[in-house]
C-alpha positions as CSV (number, residue, x, y, z in Angstrom):
1,M,0.0,0.0,0.0
2,K,1.3,3.4,-1.0
3,Y,-0.6,5.3,1.7
4,S,-1.4,4.2,5.2
5,N,-5.2,4.1,5.8
6,T,-5.0,4.3,9.6
7,W,-4.3,7.2,12.0
8,D,-1.0,7.8,13.6
9,L,-2.4,8.0,17.2
10,E,1.0,7.4,18.9
11,S,2.3,10.8,17.7
12,I,-0.4,12.5,19.6
13,F,-0.2,10.6,22.9
14,A,1.8,7.5,23.2
15,G,0.1,4.6,25.0
16,G,-3.5,5.1,24.1
17,T,-6.3,6.0,26.4
18,N,-4.3,4.6,29.4
19,S,-1.4,6.9,28.6
20,E,0.6,8.6,31.3
21,E,1.1,11.5,28.9
22,V,-2.7,12.0,28.8
23,Q,-2.9,12.1,32.6
24,T,0.1,14.5,32.8
25,K,-1.7,16.8,30.3
26,L,-5.0,16.7,32.2
27,L,-3.2,17.5,35.5
28,A,-1.5,20.5,33.8
29,V,-4.9,21.7,32.5
30,K,-6.4,21.5,36.0
31,E,-3.5,23.5,37.4
32,N,-3.9,26.2,34.7
33,I,-7.6,26.4,35.3
34,A,-6.9,27.1,39.0
35,L,-4.5,29.9,38.1
36,Y,-6.8,31.3,35.6
37,A,-9.7,31.3,38.1
38,V,-7.6,33.4,40.6
39,E,-6.7,36.0,37.9
40,L,-10.2,36.1,36.5
41,N,-11.8,36.7,40.0
42,A,-9.3,39.4,40.7
43,W,-10.0,41.2,37.4
44,N,-11.9,44.5,37.7
45,S,-13.3,44.8,34.3
46,E,-14.5,48.4,34.4
47,P,-11.3,50.5,33.8
48,A,-11.2,51.4,30.2
49,N,-7.5,51.1,30.0
50,D,-7.4,47.5,31.1
51,A,-6.9,46.1,27.6
52,A,-3.7,44.3,28.7
53,T,-5.4,42.3,31.4
54,L,-8.2,41.3,29.1
55,Q,-5.7,40.1,26.5
56,A,-3.8,38.1,29.2
57,L,-7.0,36.4,30.3
58,L,-7.9,35.6,26.7
59,K,-4.5,34.1,26.2
60,K,-4.9,31.9,29.3
61,Q,-8.3,30.8,27.9
62,E,-6.6,29.9,24.7
63,V,-3.9,27.8,26.3
64,I,-6.4,25.9,28.5
65,G,-8.8,25.4,25.6
66,K,-6.2,24.0,23.3
67,S,-4.8,21.6,25.9
68,L,-8.2,20.3,26.9
69,G,-9.2,20.2,23.2
70,Q,-6.1,18.1,22.4
71,V,-7.0,15.5,24.9
72,G,-10.7,15.5,24.1
73,T,-10.1,15.1,20.4
74,F,-7.6,12.3,21.0
75,I,-10.0,10.4,23.2
76,N,-12.9,10.8,20.8
77,M,-10.6,9.6,17.9
78,W,-9.5,6.6,19.9
79,R,-13.0,5.7,20.9
80,D,-14.4,6.0,17.4
81,A,-11.6,3.9,15.9
82,F,-11.8,1.2,18.7
83,M,-15.3,1.2,20.1
84,D,-14.6,-1.6,22.7
85,D,-11.8,0.3,24.4
86,P,-12.6,0.0,28.1
87,Y,-10.7,3.1,29.3
88,A,-11.9,5.7,26.8
89,S,-15.1,6.5,28.8
90,V,-13.0,7.1,31.9
91,V,-10.8,9.7,30.3
92,K,-13.8,11.2,28.5
93,G,-15.4,11.7,32.0
94,Q,-12.2,13.5,33.1
95,V,-12.4,15.8,30.1
96,M,-16.1,16.5,30.8
97,E,-15.3,17.4,34.4
98,L,-12.7,19.9,33.4
99,S,-14.9,21.3,30.6
100,S,-17.6,21.9,33.3
101,E,-15.1,23.9,35.3
102,I,-14.1,26.0,32.3
103,Q,-17.8,26.5,31.5
104,Q,-18.4,27.9,35.0
105,L,-15.4,30.3,34.6
106,S,-16.6,31.3,31.2
107,T,-19.8,32.5,32.8
108,I,-17.9,34.7,35.2
109,F,-15.8,36.1,32.3
110,T,-18.8,36.8,30.1
111,K,-20.7,38.5,33.0
112,K,-17.7,40.8,33.6
113,L,-17.7,41.7,29.9
114,V,-21.4,42.5,30.1
115,A,-20.8,44.7,33.2
116,I,-18.5,47.0,31.3
117,S,-20.2,50.2,30.3
118,D,-20.8,50.8,26.6
119,E,-18.4,53.8,26.7
120,H,-15.6,51.8,28.3
121,W,-16.3,48.9,26.0
122,D,-15.9,51.1,22.9
123,T,-12.6,52.4,24.4
124,L,-11.3,48.9,25.0
125,L,-12.0,47.8,21.4
126,K,-9.9,50.6,20.1
127,N,-6.9,48.6,21.2
128,D,-5.4,47.1,18.0
129,N,-5.2,43.5,19.4
130,L,-8.8,43.6,20.6
131,H,-10.2,45.4,17.6
132,V,-9.3,42.6,15.3
133,I,-11.4,40.2,17.4
134,S,-14.1,42.7,18.1
135,F,-16.9,40.8,16.2
136,S,-16.4,37.7,18.4
137,L,-16.1,39.7,21.6
138,N,-19.3,41.6,20.8
139,E,-21.0,38.2,20.2
140,I,-19.9,36.9,23.6
141,R,-21.0,40.1,25.2
142,E,-24.4,40.2,23.5
143,D,-25.0,36.5,24.2
144,G,-23.9,37.1,27.8
145,K,-26.9,39.4,28.4
146,R,-29.1,36.3,28.3
147,L,-27.2,34.7,31.2
148,L,-28.9,34.0,34.5
149,S,-27.2,34.7,37.8
150,E,-23.7,33.5,38.3
151,A,-24.9,30.8,40.8
152,E,-27.5,29.6,38.4
153,E,-25.1,29.4,35.5
154,K,-22.6,27.6,37.7
155,L,-25.2,25.0,38.6
156,I,-26.1,24.6,34.9
157,A,-22.5,24.0,34.0
158,K,-22.1,21.4,36.7
159,L,-25.3,19.6,35.7
160,N,-24.4,19.6,32.0
161,K,-21.8,16.9,32.3
162,D,-24.5,14.6,33.7
163,G,-27.2,16.2,31.5
164,L,-27.0,17.3,27.9
165,A,-23.4,15.9,27.4
166,A,-24.2,12.7,29.3
167,W,-27.3,11.9,27.3
168,S,-25.3,12.4,24.0
169,D,-22.6,10.2,25.4
170,L,-25.1,7.5,26.3
171,Y,-26.3,7.4,22.7
172,N,-22.7,6.7,21.6
173,T,-22.2,4.0,24.2
174,V,-25.4,2.1,23.3
175,G,-24.6,2.4,19.6
176,S,-21.1,1.0,20.1
177,T,-22.6,-2.2,21.4
178,M,-25.0,-2.8,18.5
179,T,-24.4,-5.2,15.6
180,V,-26.5,-6.1,12.6
181,P,-26.6,-9.8,11.4
182,F,-25.7,-10.5,7.7
183,T,-25.8,-13.8,5.9
184,D,-23.4,-14.0,2.9
185,Q,-23.8,-16.0,-0.4
186,D,-22.2,-19.0,1.3
187,G,-24.8,-19.0,4.0
188,K,-22.4,-17.8,6.7
189,T,-23.9,-15.3,9.1
190,I,-21.7,-12.7,10.6
191,D,-22.3,-9.7,12.8
192,L,-21.6,-6.4,11.2
193,S,-20.8,-3.3,13.1
194,I,-23.3,-0.4,12.7
195,G,-20.8,1.3,10.4
196,Q,-20.2,-1.7,8.2
197,A,-23.9,-2.5,8.0
198,M,-24.7,1.0,6.9
199,N,-22.1,1.1,4.2
200,K,-23.1,-2.2,2.8
201,M,-26.9,-1.5,3.0
202,Y,-26.6,1.7,1.0
203,A,-23.8,0.7,-1.4
204,D,-24.2,-3.0,-2.2
205,P,-25.0,-3.4,-5.9
206,D,-27.4,-6.4,-5.1
207,A,-30.9,-5.1,-4.4
208,E,-31.8,-8.2,-2.5
209,V,-28.8,-7.8,-0.2
210,R,-29.8,-4.1,0.4
211,A,-33.4,-5.1,1.2
212,V,-32.5,-7.8,3.6
213,L,-30.0,-5.6,5.4
214,F,-32.4,-2.8,5.6
215,E,-35.0,-5.0,7.3
216,D,-32.4,-6.2,9.8
217,W,-31.1,-2.6,10.2
218,E,-34.6,-1.3,11.1
219,K,-35.2,-4.2,13.5
220,T,-31.8,-3.6,15.2
221,W,-32.6,0.1,15.8
222,S,-36.2,-0.7,16.9
223,T,-34.9,-3.2,19.5
224,N,-33.3,-0.3,21.3
225,G,-35.9,2.2,20.2
226,P,-37.3,2.9,23.7
227,I,-33.8,3.7,24.9
228,F,-33.1,6.1,22.0
229,A,-36.5,7.7,22.5
230,D,-35.7,8.4,26.1
231,I,-32.3,9.9,25.1
232,L,-33.7,12.1,22.4
233,N,-36.6,13.3,24.6
234,H,-34.2,14.2,27.5
235,L,-31.7,15.9,25.2
236,A,-34.5,18.1,23.7
237,G,-36.2,18.7,27.0
238,Y,-32.9,19.8,28.6
239,R,-32.2,22.1,25.7
240,L,-35.7,23.6,25.6
241,T,-35.5,24.3,29.4
242,L,-32.2,26.1,28.9
243,Q,-33.5,28.1,25.9
244,E,-36.6,29.2,27.9
245,A,-34.5,30.2,30.9
246,H,-32.2,32.3,28.7
247,G,-35.2,34.1,27.1
248,R,-35.1,32.5,23.7
249,E,-38.2,32.6,21.7
250,G,-38.7,29.3,19.8
251,H,-36.4,26.4,19.3
252,L,-34.9,27.8,16.1
253,E,-33.5,31.0,17.6
254,E,-30.4,29.3,19.1
255,P,-29.3,27.4,16.0
256,L,-29.9,30.4,13.8
257,E,-27.8,32.6,16.1
258,Y,-25.1,29.9,16.2
259,N,-25.0,29.8,12.4
260,R,-25.0,33.6,12.2
261,M,-27.9,33.6,9.8
262,S,-31.4,35.0,9.8
263,E,-34.7,33.1,9.7
264,D,-35.4,34.9,6.4
265,T,-32.3,33.2,4.9
266,L,-33.4,29.8,6.2
267,T,-37.0,30.2,4.8
268,A,-35.7,31.4,1.4
269,M,-33.4,28.3,1.2
270,W,-36.1,25.8,2.0
271,S,-38.7,27.5,-0.2
272,A,-36.3,27.2,-3.2
273,V,-35.7,23.5,-2.4
274,D,-39.4,22.7,-2.1
275,A,-40.2,24.6,-5.3
276,Q,-37.7,22.5,-7.3
277,K,-37.8,19.1,-5.5
278,Q,-39.8,17.5,-8.3
279,T,-36.7,17.4,-10.5
280,F,-35.0,15.2,-8.0
281,I,-38.1,13.1,-7.4
282,N,-38.1,12.5,-11.2
283,Y,-34.5,11.4,-10.9
284,L,-35.4,8.8,-8.3
285,G,-38.2,7.6,-10.5
286,R,-35.8,7.1,-13.4
287,K,-33.4,5.3,-11.2
288,A,-36.2,3.0,-10.1
289,D,-36.9,2.2,-13.8
290,L,-33.2,1.3,-14.3
291,F,-33.4,-1.1,-11.3
292,G,-36.6,-2.7,-12.7
293,M,-38.6,-1.4,-9.8
294,D,-41.9,0.5,-9.7
295,Q,-40.4,2.6,-6.9
296,L,-37.2,2.7,-4.9
297,G,-37.1,1.5,-1.3
298,W,-35.4,3.7,1.3
299,Q,-32.3,1.5,1.0
300,D,-32.1,2.0,-2.8
301,V,-31.9,5.8,-2.9
302,A,-28.1,5.9,-2.7
303,A,-27.5,2.5,-4.4
304,P,-24.9,2.5,-7.3
305,V,-26.3,2.5,-10.8
306,A,-24.8,0.2,-13.5
307,V,-26.2,0.2,-17.0
308,G,-25.5,-2.6,-19.5
309,E,-22.3,-4.5,-18.8
310,T,-20.7,-1.6,-16.9
311,K,-19.9,-2.4,-13.3
312,P,-19.8,0.3,-10.6
313,T,-16.6,2.3,-10.6
314,R,-14.3,1.2,-7.8
315,F,-11.2,2.7,-6.3
316,T,-8.5,1.3,-4.0
317,Y,-7.6,3.7,-1.2
318,D,-4.3,4.5,-3.0
319,E,-6.1,5.2,-6.3
320,A,-8.7,7.5,-4.5
321,C,-5.9,9.5,-2.8
322,D,-4.0,10.0,-6.1
323,F,-7.2,10.8,-7.9
324,I,-8.0,13.5,-5.4
325,I,-4.5,15.0,-5.4
326,D,-4.4,15.0,-9.2
327,N,-7.7,16.8,-9.5
328,F,-7.1,19.2,-6.7
329,A,-4.0,20.2,-8.7
330,S,-6.3,21.6,-11.5
331,F,-7.7,24.0,-8.9
332,G,-4.7,25.3,-7.1
333,P,-1.3,24.4,-5.6
334,K,-2.0,25.3,-2.0
335,L,-5.0,22.9,-1.7
336,T,-2.9,20.2,-3.5
337,E,0.2,20.5,-1.3
338,F,-1.9,20.5,1.9
339,T,-3.8,17.4,0.8
340,K,-0.6,15.5,0.0
341,H,0.8,16.4,3.4
342,A,-2.3,15.3,5.2
343,I,-2.5,11.9,3.5
344,E,1.2,11.2,3.6
345,N,1.4,12.0,7.4
346,R,-1.5,9.7,8.3
347,W,-4.1,12.3,9.2
348,V,-6.8,9.9,7.8
349,E,-8.4,6.9,9.5
350,A,-10.1,5.0,6.6
351,E,-9.6,1.3,7.1
352,D,-12.7,-0.9,6.6
353,R,-12.8,-3.0,9.7
354,A,-15.2,-4.0,12.5
355,N,-15.4,-2.1,15.8
356,K,-15.5,1.3,14.2
357,R,-18.3,3.8,14.6
358,P,-20.2,4.7,11.4
359,G,-19.9,7.9,9.5
360,G,-17.2,10.4,8.8
361,Y,-15.9,13.7,10.1
362,C,-13.0,16.1,10.3
363,T,-11.8,17.1,13.8
364,S,-9.1,19.4,15.2
365,L,-6.0,18.9,17.2
366,P,-5.7,22.5,18.5
367,E,-2.2,22.2,20.0
368,F,-0.8,20.9,16.7
369,E,-3.0,23.3,14.7
370,E,-3.8,20.3,12.5
371,S,-6.9,18.3,11.5
372,R,-7.6,14.6,11.5
373,I,-10.2,12.7,9.3
374,F,-12.3,9.7,10.2
375,M,-14.2,7.6,7.7
376,T,-14.5,4.0,6.4
377,F,-13.3,3.6,2.9
378,T,-14.9,0.7,1.0
379,G,-13.9,1.6,-2.6
380,S,-16.9,3.4,-4.0
381,P,-16.9,6.8,-5.7
382,S,-19.0,8.0,-2.8
383,D,-16.2,7.1,-0.4
384,T,-13.8,9.0,-2.6
385,S,-16.1,12.0,-2.5
386,T,-16.4,11.7,1.3
387,L,-12.6,11.7,1.6
388,A,-12.4,14.9,-0.6
389,H,-15.2,16.4,1.5
390,E,-13.3,15.9,4.8
391,L,-10.1,17.1,3.3
392,G,-11.9,20.3,2.3
393,H,-12.9,20.8,6.0
394,A,-9.2,20.3,7.0
395,F,-8.0,22.8,4.4
396,H,-10.5,25.3,5.7
397,S,-9.0,25.1,9.2
398,H,-5.5,25.1,7.7
399,V,-5.9,28.5,5.9
400,M,-7.1,30.1,9.1
401,K,-4.4,28.9,11.5
402,D,-2.6,32.3,11.5
403,L,-5.8,34.1,12.6
404,P,-6.5,35.0,16.2
405,T,-8.1,32.0,18.0
406,L,-11.4,33.7,18.5
407,N,-11.6,34.5,14.8
408,R,-11.3,30.9,13.8
409,S,-14.7,30.0,15.3
410,Y,-16.8,29.5,12.2
411,A,-20.4,28.2,12.3
412,M,-21.4,24.9,10.8
413,N,-23.3,26.3,7.8
414,V,-20.2,28.0,6.3
415,A,-18.1,25.1,7.6
416,E,-19.7,23.0,5.0
417,T,-18.6,25.4,2.2
418,A,-15.0,24.2,1.8
419,S,-15.9,20.6,2.2
420,T,-18.6,20.7,-0.4
421,F,-16.5,22.7,-2.8
422,A,-13.7,20.1,-2.6
423,E,-16.3,17.3,-3.1
424,T,-17.7,19.0,-6.1
425,I,-14.2,19.2,-7.7
426,I,-13.9,15.5,-7.4
427,A,-17.4,14.6,-8.4
428,D,-17.0,16.7,-11.6
429,A,-13.7,15.1,-12.3
430,T,-15.0,11.5,-12.0
431,V,-17.8,12.3,-14.5
432,K,-15.5,14.1,-16.9
433,N,-13.1,11.1,-16.9
434,A,-15.8,8.6,-17.7
435,A,-14.7,6.2,-20.5
436,S,-18.2,5.6,-21.8
437,D,-21.8,6.9,-21.6
438,E,-22.6,3.8,-19.4
439,E,-19.8,4.7,-16.9
440,K,-20.8,8.4,-17.0
441,I,-24.4,7.4,-16.0
442,S,-23.0,5.5,-13.0
443,L,-20.8,8.5,-12.0
444,L,-23.6,11.0,-12.5
445,A,-25.8,8.9,-10.2
446,N,-23.1,9.0,-7.5
447,K,-22.9,12.8,-7.9
448,L,-26.6,13.1,-7.6
449,E,-26.6,11.0,-4.5
450,G,-25.3,14.1,-2.7
451,A,-28.0,16.3,-4.2
452,T,-30.9,14.1,-3.2
453,A,-29.4,13.9,0.3
454,M,-29.2,17.7,0.5
455,F,-32.6,18.5,-1.0
456,L,-34.8,15.5,0.1
457,N,-33.1,13.6,3.0
458,I,-32.0,16.6,4.9
459,R,-35.2,18.4,4.2
460,A,-37.0,15.4,5.9
461,R,-34.6,15.6,8.8
462,F,-35.4,19.3,9.3
463,L,-39.2,18.8,9.0
464,F,-39.0,16.0,11.6
465,E,-36.8,17.9,14.0
466,D,-38.8,21.1,13.8
467,R,-42.1,19.2,14.5
468,F,-40.5,17.1,17.2
469,Y,-39.3,20.1,19.1
470,T,-42.7,21.7,18.8
471,E,-44.4,18.6,20.3
472,R,-41.6,18.0,22.9
473,A,-42.3,21.5,24.3
474,K,-45.7,20.1,25.4
475,G,-44.4,16.8,26.8
476,I,-42.6,13.5,26.2
477,V,-42.9,12.2,22.6
478,S,-43.4,8.4,22.4
479,E,-41.3,6.1,20.3
480,N,-44.3,5.4,18.1
481,R,-45.0,9.1,17.6
482,L,-41.3,9.7,16.7
483,N,-41.7,7.0,14.1
484,E,-44.8,8.7,12.7
485,L,-43.2,12.1,12.6
486,M,-40.2,10.6,10.8
487,V,-42.2,8.8,8.1
488,E,-44.5,11.9,7.6
489,A,-41.4,14.1,7.1
490,Q,-39.9,11.5,4.7
491,K,-43.1,11.3,2.7
492,E,-43.4,15.1,2.5
493,A,-39.8,15.5,1.4
494,F,-39.6,12.6,-1.1
495,G,-43.1,12.9,-2.4
496,T,-44.4,9.6,-3.9
497,S,-41.0,8.4,-5.0
498,L,-40.4,5.7,-2.4
499,S,-42.0,2.3,-1.7
500,S,-40.7,2.1,1.8
501,Y,-39.5,4.5,4.5
502,H,-37.2,4.4,7.6
503,P,-39.3,4.9,10.7
504,H,-36.3,4.7,13.1
505,F,-34.1,7.0,11.1
506,W,-34.3,9.4,14.0
507,A,-32.6,6.8,16.1
508,A,-30.0,5.7,13.5
509,K,-28.9,9.2,12.6
510,L,-26.2,10.4,15.0
511,H,-26.8,14.1,14.1
512,F,-30.0,14.2,16.2
513,F,-28.1,13.3,19.3
514,I,-25.1,15.7,19.2
515,D,-25.2,17.8,22.3
516,S,-23.1,20.8,21.2
517,V,-25.2,22.0,18.3
518,P,-29.0,22.0,18.0
519,F,-30.5,21.4,14.5
520,Y,-27.3,19.9,13.2
521,N,-28.8,19.1,9.8
522,F,-29.9,22.2,7.8
523,P,-26.4,23.7,7.7
524,Y,-25.4,20.9,5.3
525,T,-27.9,22.1,2.7
526,F,-26.8,25.7,3.3
527,G,-23.2,24.9,2.8
528,Y,-23.9,22.7,-0.3
529,L,-25.8,25.4,-2.1
530,F,-23.5,28.2,-0.9
531,S,-20.5,26.3,-2.2
532,L,-22.3,25.8,-5.6
533,G,-22.5,29.6,-5.9
534,I,-18.7,29.8,-5.3
535,Y,-18.0,27.0,-7.7
536,A,-20.0,28.7,-10.4
537,E,-17.8,31.7,-10.0
538,Y,-14.7,29.5,-10.2
539,L,-15.9,28.0,-13.5
540,K,-16.4,31.5,-14.9
541,Q,-12.8,32.5,-14.2
542,P,-10.6,29.7,-12.8
543,E,-7.3,31.5,-13.3
544,G,-6.0,32.6,-9.9
545,F,-9.3,31.8,-8.2
546,E,-7.6,29.9,-5.3
547,E,-6.5,33.1,-3.6
548,K,-10.0,34.6,-3.8
549,Y,-11.3,31.3,-2.4
550,I,-8.9,31.4,0.5
551,A,-9.9,35.0,1.2
552,L,-13.5,34.0,1.4
553,L,-12.8,31.0,3.7
554,R,-10.9,33.3,6.1
555,D,-13.9,35.6,6.2
556,T,-16.2,32.7,7.1
557,T,-14.8,32.9,10.7
558,G,-15.8,35.2,13.5
559,S,-15.9,38.4,11.6
560,M,-19.4,38.8,10.0
561,K,-22.9,37.3,9.5
562,V,-23.4,35.0,6.5
563,E,-25.6,37.5,4.8
564,D,-22.7,40.0,4.8
565,L,-20.3,37.3,3.7
566,A,-22.4,36.5,0.7
567,K,-22.8,40.2,-0.2
568,K,-19.0,40.9,0.2
569,H,-17.7,37.9,-1.8
570,L,-20.5,37.0,-4.2
571,N,-22.5,40.2,-4.3
572,V,-25.8,38.4,-3.7
573,D,-28.7,38.6,-1.2
574,I,-29.2,35.2,0.3
575,T,-32.4,36.2,2.1
576,K,-34.0,36.0,-1.4
577,E,-35.1,32.7,-2.9
578,D,-33.4,33.5,-6.3
579,F,-29.9,32.9,-5.0
580,W,-30.8,29.4,-3.8
581,A,-32.9,28.5,-6.8
582,A,-29.9,29.3,-9.1
583,G,-27.7,26.8,-7.2
584,I,-30.4,24.1,-7.4
585,A,-30.7,24.8,-11.1
586,L,-27.0,23.9,-11.6
587,V,-27.6,20.4,-10.1
588,A,-30.9,20.0,-12.1
589,K,-28.7,20.0,-15.2
590,D,-27.1,16.8,-14.0
591,V,-30.5,15.3,-13.6
592,E,-31.4,16.2,-17.2
593,E,-28.1,14.7,-18.5
594,F,-28.7,11.6,-16.4
595,I,-32.2,11.0,-17.8
596,G,-31.1,11.9,-21.3
597,L,-28.2,9.5,-21.3
598,T,-30.1,6.6,-19.8
599,N,-32.9,7.1,-22.4
600,T,-30.3,7.0,-25.2
601,V,-28.3,4.0,-23.9
602,Q,-31.5,1.9,-23.4
603,K,-32.8,2.5,-26.9
């Protein structure tokens, strides 16, 4: 193998989760927290000339945050790669305990910022070092005006480690113990991990295999359905209680603030999706025809398409890495060199093996100022796109690493911009390199898998979550009702294109159980369409575009609202439906080409 497909975890902390280095680091963090607490409590925040003290406190926050983040990321990486590790949960608990202490001190810090008079605040921000992070500081100060008393916020922080964070962690624990039975062609039954079962269920070229796996998949999640229903209800109940206590009006106010976007923008985006969803429903109908089905089942939506004698395109991990590097080179040298460095230095965990959690992500090692990527590579073009997607995330972080720490905090909606842009480069390249119309059809189907996910699947997730939170505000929502809400949302989003639905999708989708970010799903569609607008600009004038692109990525951080970002770099108003409709229209062309090619080939 040319490239290693496993992480180099020893270079972070030698010895795994039971490492002495990890415990030494956590002890240092605890000591630094104690020293920071003394200085913070002694700080009189009112004098207008106290910029130096404020900068010193921010620096101590940064050191503590990076150290704790380094350990937290390492433990999460280890646990996701080796789900049966007996010690990971112990260290995770230590990290949560220290995080709770930091959260309590953060409340004190924020309240001291709020207490500064507007006149003195304006004077402080005239300091050059504070002015550059003024957008983020103003956000902290404004959000701080919602805080309860110091004693109440301290109690919330203490409770969180056994509340919101704990419920989310319980979901991961239960999921790590689950397996899905699978009987192969030789009659041998094996237990697949959740990640392996999901990959095979959605990507196996055999419709019967997909159908059998989907039936067992749904049964597996329904077995633990009451547990997951409890977890989801308590996560949402905890969050709703906090939102109400902090004076928030409605369950969408917090995620919109987090994503630095207006409700007008969200409404315009979903209106454009709904207006043009029939195009993608038509695509699914044509795909069903090719499979010899009246309608696709839920498990068939992302299945590979092979017309005639053409077999689905496959990549080895080495081939996928080289393909990505070669095609990134057509865009720009900085993205290319970064990608080579990440792959060659084992930043990617991609091995297909049991005992790994499902899904993929990009995470940060803040002390190294580096990223790491988690996924399971099985050889499909979709996996290649996923690898490119996560490398895009990593590049986004890379181009910001010289910015002040507070200014690197970008919201999830714009976080999906760089990842989707990178994925689009690779998806277009695979289609362009097709050796025949039959292969091109297969690759277009893979590209459109992302579009149907963004416009139909994630639309269903949003509809479900929005309605669930509305009902949860009135009381506990039963497992059966959760299933009903999920199927209703899927039928509304997918129209009449499917013959079966996934009632327990709410249980199987990790995104609903993440404690740190409410409404984790709609930012994906935002980032997808926003990146299409950027990609369209790149196609108009590719020469030298990489520098413009990097400038935009650096502005996605803590410096402006997304509406201002779009106006500055694209000169568009994203509160209007027209912008979003134009992006969807670009993808609709792929649907037209797919249907046209399949009609021609089958004549």
